[in-house]
The first five atom37 places (N, CA, C, CB, O) and aatype in JSON, in Angstrom:
{
  "aatype": [20, 20, 20, 20, 20, 20, 20, 20, 20, 20, 20, 20, 20, 20, 20, 20, 20, 20, 20, 20, 20, 20, 20, 20, 20, 20, 20, 20, 20, 20, 20, 20, 20, 20, 20, 20, 20, 20, 20, 20, 20, 20, 20, 20, 20, 20, 20, 20, 20, 20, 20, 20, 20, 20, 20, 20, 20, 20, 20, 20, 20, 20, 20, 20, 20, 20, 20, 20, 20, 20, 20, 20, 20, 20, 20, 20, 20, 20, 20, 20, 20, 20, 20, 20, 20, 20, 20, 20, 20],
  "atom_mask": [
    [1, 1, 1, 1, 1],
    [1, 1, 1, 1, 1],
    [1, 1, 1, 1, 1],
    [1, 1, 1, 1, 1],
    [1, 1, 1, 1, 1],
    [1, 1, 1, 1, 1],
    [1, 1, 1, 1, 1],
    [1, 1, 1, 1, 1],
    [1, 1, 1, 1, 1],
    [1, 1, 1, 1, 1],
    [1, 1, 1, 1, 1],
    [1, 1, 1, 1, 1],
    [1, 1, 1, 1, 1],
    [1, 1, 1, 1, 1],
    [1, 1, 1, 1, 1],
    [1, 1, 1, 1, 1],
    [1, 1, 1, 1, 1],
    [1, 1, 1, 1, 1],
    [1, 1, 1, 1, 1],
    [1, 1, 1, 1, 1],
    [1, 1, 1, 1, 1],
    [1, 1, 1, 1, 1],
    [1, 1, 1, 1, 1],
    [1, 1, 1, 1, 1],
    [1, 1, 1, 1, 1],
    [1, 1, 1, 1, 1],
    [1, 1, 1, 1, 1],
    [1, 1, 1, 1, 1],
    [1, 1, 1, 1, 1],
    [1, 1, 1, 1, 1],
    [1, 1, 1, 1, 1],
    [1, 1, 1, 1, 1],
    [1, 1, 1, 1, 1],
    [1, 1, 1, 1, 1],
    [1, 1, 1, 1, 1],
    [1, 1, 1, 1, 1],
    [1, 1, 1, 1, 1],
    [1, 1, 1, 1, 1],
    [1, 1, 1, 1, 1],
    [1, 1, 1, 1, 1],
    [1, 1, 1, 1, 1],
    [1, 1, 1, 1, 1],
    [1, 1, 1, 1, 1],
    [1, 1, 1, 1, 1],
    [1, 1, 1, 1, 1],
    [1, 1, 1, 1, 1],
    [1, 1, 1, 1, 1],
    [1, 1, 1, 1, 1],
    [1, 1, 1, 1, 1],
    [1, 1, 1, 1, 1],
    [1, 1, 1, 1, 1],
    [1, 1, 1, 1, 1],
    [1, 1, 1, 1, 1],
    [1, 1, 1, 1, 1],
    [1, 1, 1, 1, 1],
    [1, 1, 1, 1, 1],
    [1, 1, 1, 1, 1],
    [1, 1, 1, 1, 1],
    [1, 1, 1, 1, 1],
    [1, 1, 1, 1, 1],
    [1, 1, 1, 1, 1],
    [1, 1, 1, 1, 1],
    [1, 1, 1, 1, 1],
    [1, 1, 1, 1, 1],
    [1, 1, 1, 1, 1],
    [1, 1, 1, 1, 1],
    [1, 1, 1, 1, 1],
    [1, 1, 1, 1, 1],
    [1, 1, 1, 1, 1],
    [1, 1, 1, 1, 1],
    [1, 1, 1, 1, 1],
    [1, 1, 1, 1, 1],
    [1, 1, 1, 1, 1],
    [1, 1, 1, 1, 1],
    [1, 1, 1, 1, 1],
    [1, 1, 1, 1, 1],
    [1, 1, 1, 1, 1],
    [1, 1, 1, 1, 1],
    [1, 1, 1, 1, 1],
    [1, 1, 1, 1, 1],
    [1, 1, 1, 1, 1],
    [1, 1, 1, 1, 1],
    [1, 1, 1, 1, 1],
    [1, 1, 1, 1, 1],
    [1, 1, 1, 1, 1],
    [1, 1, 1, 1, 1],
    [1, 1, 1, 1, 1],
    [1, 1, 1, 1, 1],
    [1, 1, 1, 1, 1]
  ],
  "atom_positions": [
    [[23.86, -8.02, -34.58], [24.37, -9.32, -34.28], [24.1, -9.68, -32.77], [25.88, -9.37, -34.6], [24.81, -9.05, -32.0]],
    [[23.4, -10.4, -32.31], [23.14, -10.84, -30.87], [24.21, -11.43, -30.24], [22.08, -11.76, -30.75], [24.76, -12.35, -30.84]],
    [[24.74, -11.03, -28.89], [26.03, -11.5, -28.44], [25.27, -12.85, -27.76], [27.0, -10.32, -27.34], [24.06, -12.95, -27.59]],
    [[26.21, -13.77, -27.44], [25.5, -14.96, -26.58], [26.43, -15.17, -25.34], [25.35, -16.51, -27.49], [27.61, -14.84, -25.32]],
    [[25.76, -15.75, -24.3], [26.52, -15.72, -23.15], [27.35, -17.29, -23.3], [25.46, -15.47, -21.71], [26.82, -18.33, -23.69]],
    [[28.73, -17.11, -22.89], [29.3, -18.49, -22.95], [28.93, -19.54, -21.82], [30.77, -18.34, -22.96], [28.7, -19.11, -20.68]],
    [[28.87, -20.72, -22.06], [28.44, -21.51, -21.09], [29.44, -22.98, -21.2], [26.75, -21.7, -21.31], [30.26, -23.11, -22.11]],
    [[29.26, -23.9, -20.28], [29.88, -25.08, -20.24], [28.66, -26.17, -20.18], [30.9, -25.12, -19.01], [27.77, -26.11, -19.33]],
    [[28.74, -27.09, -21.11], [27.85, -28.37, -20.98], [28.2, -29.08, -19.68], [28.09, -29.41, -22.24], [29.39, -29.37, -19.57]],
    [[27.52, -29.36, -18.81], [27.91, -30.16, -17.59], [27.52, -31.59, -17.83], [27.23, -29.62, -16.27], [28.2, -32.51, -17.38]],
    [[26.16, -31.81, -18.7], [25.9, -32.85, -18.87], [24.89, -33.09, -19.65], [25.85, -33.28, -17.98], [23.93, -32.35, -19.44]],
    [[24.71, -34.15, -20.77], [23.98, -34.17, -21.89], [22.82, -35.37, -21.5], [24.97, -34.46, -23.24], [23.14, -36.54, -21.29]],
    [[21.47, -34.89, -21.44], [20.48, -36.01, -21.33], [19.48, -35.93, -22.61], [19.63, -35.89, -19.87], [18.45, -35.27, -22.68]],
    [[20.0, -36.71, -23.5], [19.42, -37.04, -24.66], [19.43, -35.62, -25.35], [18.01, -37.75, -24.46], [20.51, -35.03, -25.35]],
    [[18.41, -35.05, -25.89], [18.33, -33.69, -26.44], [18.46, -32.4, -25.54], [17.1, -33.62, -27.08], [18.4, -31.25, -25.98]],
    [[18.63, -32.72, -24.32], [18.62, -31.68, -23.17], [20.01, -31.56, -22.79], [17.7, -32.1, -21.87], [20.69, -32.58, -22.78]],
    [[20.56, -30.38, -22.44], [21.99, -30.12, -21.93], [21.6, -29.35, -20.66], [23.07, -29.23, -23.02], [20.71, -28.5, -20.61]],
    [[22.4, -29.76, -19.64], [22.46, -28.95, -18.42], [23.87, -28.12, -18.63], [22.43, -29.94, -16.97], [24.96, -28.57, -18.95]],
    [[23.56, -27.0, -18.4], [24.71, -26.06, -18.57], [24.99, -25.14, -17.39], [24.48, -25.22, -19.77], [24.14, -24.89, -16.54]],
    [[26.34, -24.59, -17.39], [26.81, -23.83, -16.24], [27.18, -22.64, -16.88], [27.95, -24.45, -15.4], [27.98, -22.68, -17.81]],
    [[26.56, -21.33, -16.38], [26.56, -20.23, -17.04], [27.75, -19.35, -15.98], [24.89, -19.63, -17.23], [27.93, -19.67, -14.8]],
    [[28.25, -18.59, -16.45], [28.99, -17.35, -15.36], [28.08, -16.51, -14.69], [29.96, -16.23, -16.11], [26.92, -16.67, -15.07]],
    [[28.26, -15.56, -13.72], [27.47, -14.71, -13.12], [26.9, -13.82, -14.44], [28.31, -13.89, -11.94], [27.63, -13.38, -15.33]],
    [[25.86, -13.7, -14.41], [25.03, -12.8, -15.3], [23.97, -11.74, -14.81], [24.32, -13.64, -16.12], [23.38, -11.82, -13.73]],
    [[23.84, -10.9, -15.59], [23.03, -9.74, -14.79], [21.68, -9.82, -15.6], [23.82, -8.02, -14.85], [21.75, -10.0, -16.82]],
    [[20.49, -9.7, -15.01], [19.21, -10.07, -15.65], [18.44, -8.74, -15.34], [18.47, -11.52, -15.01], [18.56, -8.1, -14.29]],
    [[17.64, -8.42, -16.37], [16.66, -7.4, -16.17], [15.34, -8.19, -16.3], [16.8, -6.17, -17.22], [15.14, -8.9, -17.29]],
    [[14.46, -8.06, -15.35], [13.32, -9.06, -15.35], [11.89, -8.18, -15.12], [13.57, -10.25, -14.07], [11.86, -7.11, -14.53]],
    [[10.8, -8.8, -15.65], [9.41, -8.23, -15.65], [8.55, -9.5, -15.12], [8.91, -7.64, -17.25], [8.55, -10.62, -15.63]],
    [[7.91, -9.11, -14.12], [6.85, -10.32, -13.9], [5.59, -9.56, -14.69], [6.47, -10.76, -12.0], [5.34, -8.35, -14.6]],
    [[4.91, -10.47, -15.44], [3.64, -9.95, -16.11], [2.73, -11.07, -16.36], [3.93, -9.23, -17.46], [3.04, -12.22, -16.04]],
    [[1.62, -10.8, -16.91], [0.51, -11.74, -16.92], [0.77, -12.49, -18.39], [-1.06, -10.92, -16.75], [0.07, -13.45, -18.72]],
    [[1.77, -11.99, -19.2], [1.83, -12.88, -20.49], [3.42, -12.57, -20.75], [0.65, -12.35, -21.9], [3.99, -11.62, -20.22]],
    [[4.06, -13.46, -21.6], [5.35, -13.23, -21.88], [5.19, -12.23, -22.89], [6.14, -14.42, -22.26], [6.1, -11.41, -22.87]],
    [[4.24, -12.02, -23.87], [4.18, -10.91, -24.84], [4.37, -9.59, -24.17], [2.87, -10.9, -25.57], [5.09, -8.69, -24.59]],
    [[3.7, -9.57, -23.17], [3.49, -8.09, -22.36], [5.0, -7.85, -21.81], [2.18, -8.15, -20.86], [5.62, -6.8, -21.98]],
    [[5.52, -9.03, -21.11], [6.89, -8.64, -20.45], [7.87, -8.41, -21.56], [7.47, -9.79, -19.45], [8.68, -7.49, -21.42]],
    [[7.87, -9.12, -22.59], [8.73, -8.89, -23.67], [8.67, -7.45, -24.15], [8.41, -9.81, -24.74], [9.66, -6.8, -24.47]],
    [[7.52, -7.05, -24.17], [7.31, -5.63, -24.72], [7.85, -4.5, -23.85], [5.82, -5.37, -24.93], [8.32, -3.46, -24.3]],
    [[7.73, -4.82, -22.48], [8.28, -3.87, -21.49], [9.89, -3.8, -21.37], [7.71, -4.25, -20.12], [10.55, -2.78, -21.19]],
    [[10.39, -5.25, -21.51], [11.87, -5.26, -21.67], [12.53, -4.59, -22.86], [12.27, -6.59, -21.71], [13.55, -3.9, -22.81]],
    [[11.76, -4.91, -24.03], [12.15, -4.32, -25.38], [12.24, -2.73, -25.36], [11.05, -4.76, -26.48], [13.22, -2.08, -25.73]],
    [[11.12, -2.24, -24.89], [11.45, -0.88, -24.39], [12.49, -0.36, -23.65], [10.63, -0.55, -23.77], [13.16, 0.65, -23.86]],
    [[12.58, -1.3, -22.63], [14.05, -0.92, -21.6], [15.27, -0.91, -22.46], [14.42, -2.19, -20.3], [16.1, -0.02, -22.3]],
    [[15.41, -1.82, -23.34], [16.81, -2.01, -24.05], [16.82, -0.93, -25.27], [17.01, -3.71, -24.67], [17.86, -0.65, -25.86]],
    [[15.74, -0.43, -25.55], [15.42, 0.6, -26.65], [15.65, 1.75, -26.38], [14.21, 0.67, -27.07], [15.69, 2.63, -27.23]],
    [[15.9, 1.98, -24.85], [16.06, 3.5, -24.4], [15.24, 4.11, -23.41], [15.86, 4.34, -25.47], [15.41, 5.23, -22.91]],
    [[14.19, 3.15, -23.12], [13.21, 3.63, -21.92], [14.02, 3.28, -20.61], [11.61, 2.76, -21.92], [13.76, 2.39, -19.79]],
    [[15.12, 4.25, -20.58], [15.87, 3.99, -19.2], [16.84, 5.32, -18.97], [16.88, 2.43, -19.27], [17.16, 6.01, -19.94]],
    [[17.17, 5.56, -17.99], [18.2, 6.5, -17.58], [19.35, 6.25, -17.89], [18.28, 6.7, -16.4], [19.91, 5.58, -17.02]],
    [[20.07, 6.53, -18.86], [20.1, 7.81, -19.56], [19.48, 7.62, -21.06], [21.65, 8.36, -19.61], [20.16, 7.98, -22.02]],
    [[18.39, 7.15, -21.22], [17.89, 6.77, -22.49], [18.81, 6.21, -23.45], [17.3, 7.81, -23.05], [18.98, 6.74, -24.55]],
    [[19.43, 5.12, -23.07], [20.63, 4.75, -23.72], [20.02, 3.29, -24.36], [22.07, 4.64, -22.6], [19.17, 2.6, -23.79]],
    [[20.63, 3.01, -25.62], [20.28, 1.48, -26.21], [21.08, 0.65, -25.65], [20.44, 1.22, -27.74], [22.21, 0.97, -25.27]],
    [[20.49, -0.68, -25.52], [21.46, -1.75, -24.83], [21.33, -2.8, -25.95], [20.97, -2.37, -23.16], [20.27, -3.14, -26.48]],
    [[22.65, -3.31, -26.23], [22.49, -4.53, -27.14], [21.81, -5.6, -26.46], [23.8, -5.07, -27.63], [21.73, -5.67, -25.24]],
    [[21.26, -6.53, -27.36], [20.61, -7.79, -27.12], [21.48, -8.76, -26.69], [19.96, -8.26, -28.23], [22.57, -8.75, -27.27]],
    [[21.31, -9.7, -25.73], [22.18, -10.79, -25.41], [21.33, -12.24, -25.46], [22.84, -10.5, -23.92], [20.21, -12.27, -24.96]],
    [[21.79, -13.2, -25.95], [20.92, -14.54, -25.76], [21.61, -15.36, -24.76], [20.74, -15.44, -27.16], [22.83, -15.3, -24.6]],
    [[20.81, -16.12, -24.09], [19.62, -16.62, -24.57], [18.51, -15.67, -23.63], [19.55, -18.37, -24.37], [18.96, -15.04, -22.67]],
    [[17.28, -15.63, -23.9], [16.26, -15.02, -23.15], [15.66, -15.92, -22.4], [15.34, -14.38, -23.88], [15.52, -17.08, -22.79]],
    [[15.23, -15.49, -21.23], [14.76, -16.57, -20.12], [13.41, -16.18, -19.79], [15.68, -16.61, -18.7], [13.13, -15.0, -19.56]],
    [[12.34, -17.33, -19.74], [11.16, -17.07, -19.67], [10.73, -18.31, -18.77], [10.54, -16.85, -21.04], [11.1, -19.46, -19.0]],
    [[9.92, -17.94, -17.71], [9.38, -19.08, -16.95], [8.74, -18.73, -15.49], [10.55, -20.08, -16.77], [9.27, -17.85, -14.81]],
    [[7.72, -19.36, -15.07], [7.0, -19.09, -13.83], [6.48, -17.5, -13.62], [7.98, -19.51, -12.64], [6.72, -16.82, -12.63]],
    [[5.74, -17.09, -14.79], [5.36, -15.75, -14.67], [6.38, -14.56, -14.76], [4.75, -15.69, -13.5], [6.1, -13.43, -14.36]],
    [[7.4, -14.84, -15.24], [8.43, -13.92, -15.54], [9.24, -13.99, -16.81], [9.28, -13.97, -14.55], [9.46, -15.03, -17.44]],
    [[9.61, -12.88, -17.09], [10.69, -12.76, -18.49], [11.61, -12.07, -18.26], [10.22, -12.16, -19.79], [11.55, -10.98, -17.69]],
    [[12.96, -12.79, -18.8], [14.28, -11.84, -18.49], [15.14, -11.87, -19.64], [15.21, -12.33, -17.19], [15.26, -12.85, -20.37]],
    [[15.82, -10.64, -19.8], [16.9, -10.34, -20.96], [18.15, -10.37, -20.02], [16.7, -8.72, -21.89], [18.09, -9.89, -18.89]],
    [[19.13, -10.85, -20.46], [20.57, -10.86, -19.96], [21.24, -9.71, -20.58], [21.36, -12.21, -20.32], [21.34, -9.57, -21.8]],
    [[21.76, -8.76, -19.57], [22.37, -7.76, -20.03], [23.81, -8.11, -20.72], [22.44, -6.85, -18.95], [24.26, -9.24, -20.5]],
    [[24.38, -7.42, -21.34], [25.75, -7.68, -21.89], [26.63, -7.53, -20.69], [26.19, -6.68, -23.1], [26.41, -6.78, -19.74]],
    [[27.68, -8.35, -20.86], [28.76, -8.57, -19.88], [29.41, -7.22, -19.29], [29.88, -9.42, -20.6], [29.98, -7.21, -18.19]],
    [[29.27, -6.05, -20.1], [29.91, -4.86, -19.42], [28.96, -4.2, -18.41], [30.33, -3.79, -20.49], [29.32, -3.22, -17.76]],
    [[27.86, -4.72, -18.29], [26.81, -4.17, -17.19], [26.92, -5.07, -16.04], [25.21, -4.13, -17.72], [27.15, -6.27, -16.19]],
    [[26.74, -4.49, -14.79], [26.34, -5.25, -13.61], [25.02, -4.56, -12.88], [27.63, -5.32, -12.59], [24.45, -3.57, -13.33]],
    [[24.7, -5.14, -11.88], [23.76, -4.45, -11.02], [24.02, -2.99, -10.73], [23.71, -5.12, -9.78], [23.09, -2.17, -10.7]],
    [[25.3, -2.66, -10.52], [25.6, -0.98, -10.07], [25.51, -0.26, -11.5], [27.4, -0.63, -9.26], [25.02, 0.86, -11.47]],
    [[25.97, -0.81, -12.87], [26.0, -0.07, -13.67], [25.0, -0.02, -14.83], [27.03, -0.15, -13.92], [24.94, 0.87, -15.68]],
    [[24.23, -1.14, -14.74], [22.99, -1.17, -15.57], [22.21, 0.14, -15.68], [22.08, -2.21, -15.02], [22.12, 0.81, -14.65]],
    [[21.61, 0.62, -16.83], [20.9, 2.0, -16.89], [19.76, 1.6, -15.89], [20.32, 2.55, -18.56], [19.46, 0.41, -15.8]],
    [[19.15, 2.49, -15.17], [18.1, 2.54, -14.48], [16.71, 2.54, -15.41], [18.28, 3.7, -13.64], [16.5, 3.4, -16.27]],
    [[15.92, 1.6, -15.15], [14.43, 1.59, -15.97], [13.6, 2.48, -15.54], [13.61, 0.34, -15.9], [13.4, 2.57, -14.33]],
    [[12.98, 3.25, -16.4], [12.0, 4.43, -16.28], [10.62, 3.57, -15.65], [11.71, 5.29, -17.99], [9.94, 3.98, -14.71]],
    [[10.41, 2.44, -16.33], [9.16, 1.58, -16.26], [9.46, 0.73, -14.9], [8.93, 0.55, -17.72], [10.32, -0.15, -14.87]],
    [[8.65, 1.09, -13.77], [9.04, 0.49, -12.37], [8.69, -1.04, -12.41], [8.17, 1.26, -11.08], [8.94, -1.73, -11.42]],
    [[8.12, -1.6, -13.53], [7.91, -3.14, -13.7], [9.23, -3.69, -14.01], [6.85, -3.54, -14.89], [9.35, -4.88, -13.7]],
    [[10.3, -3.11, -14.55], [11.62, -3.79, -14.81], [12.34, -3.91, -13.57], [12.49, -3.06, -15.81], [13.45, -4.44, -13.55]]
  ]
}
C-alpha cells in the first residue's frame, strides 16, 4: 500500500485544488525524460542506496520543469534518508 502525504485544501478553483502540504523530504532527479528520471528514482527506493535499503513509496509523485521527485516517508528527513549510490539522485 502506498502512503499518502496529508494535506489541507486551501482553495477550490473548479476541478483544481490549491493544497497546503507539511514539510516533506524529496528525492529528485533532473533528466531528459520523466521515464528515465522515474527509473533512476525507482532504483533508489528499491535499494540502490547506502545501506541497500528498500524505501516505501509515498504519493504524490512530483513532475515538472525537467525534474521528477518522489516524496520520502515522513520517517526520513535530509539527515536520515539513505544516501543514493547514483549521483543523479
